[in-house]
C-alpha positions, 0 to 999 in steps of 0.5 A, spaced: 059 212 530 058 205 530 057 201 536 064 198 535 068 204 533 070 207 539 075 213 540 080 208 543 079 203 537 080 209 532 087 211 536 089 204 535 088 204 528 090 211 527 096 212 532 097 219 529 090 221 531 090 228 535 087 226 542 084 232 546 087 231 553 082 235 557 077 231 561 070 234 559 064 232 562 058 229 557 051 231 556 045 230 552 042 223 550 048 222 545 054 220 549 057 218 543 057 222 537 061 224 531 062 229 525 065 234 520 068 240 525 065 247 525 069 252 529 067 258 533 071 262 538 068 267 543 069 269 550 062 269 554 058 271 549 052 266 546 050 271 540 055 267 534 053 260 537 046 262 537 046 264 529 051 258 528 046 252 531 040 255 527 044 254 521 042 247 517 047 242 518 048 235 516 051 232 522 056 237 524 060 238 530 060 245 533 067 246 537 066 252 541 073 255 544 070 259 550 077 260 553 076 255 558 072 261 562 067 258 567 064 265 569 058 264 565 054 259 560 056 259 553 050 254 551 043 252 555 037 248 553 034 253 548 041 253 544 042 245 544 035 244 542 036 249 536 042 245 534 038 238 534 032 242 530 038 244 525 041 237 525 047 238 528 050 232 531 054 235 537 057 241 540 064 241 544 064 247 549 071 249 552 067 253 557 061 252 561 054 250 559 047 251 563 040 247 563 044 241 564 039 236 566 034 239 560 040 238 555 041 231 557 034 230 555 035 232 548 038 228 542 045 231 541 052 230 544 055 235 548 062 236 551 063 241 556 068 243 562 062 244 567 056 248 568 054 255 571 047 258 571 049 265 569 047 267 562 053 270 557 052 276 553 048 276 546 053 281 543 055 276 537 062 277 538 067 272 536 070 269 530 067 263 526 070 257 522 078 258 524 082 253 527 082 253 534 087 250 539 085 247 546 087 240 550 093 239 545 089 239 539 088 244 533 081 243 531 080 245 524 074 246 520 072 241 515 076 235 519 073 230 523 071 229 530 069 223 534 067 223 541 065 218 546 065 217 554 073 216 553 074 223 550 075 226 543 079 224 537 080 228 531 082 226 524 083 230 518 078 226 514 073 220 517 076 214 519 076 208 514 073 203 519 
């Protein structure tokens, strides 16, 4: 996202843009990020997240529907580092992360509900690339996500800024 293209500017230009009403916390060096959406739904299991973030990306954003669970972390510094190495722009976790101070040193944007030091399972349970819904927004694979300090905005295609 260019320095002048903020989520507030996008919602002013595109009043129909979906705006997530959850107050996420921001982590990672890139507090402002954008990209085409990939999705994943899982509950307290990092197996599919690990596999997905290891796949090469052209600056996509992984949206993880973790059911809002804060009982264990769905991402730590190792998975975030894998995302950086693979070219991901960011990760939105509807759940908890861990290793937040280490994630803050990585060149990626991360939004999460909060933190929990407990590790999640590694079974690989879940579903990839399906519409997921939270915060009054349906996150569709292939749609475009913008994120900054004010929140998350989703459009069907990149904004013409």
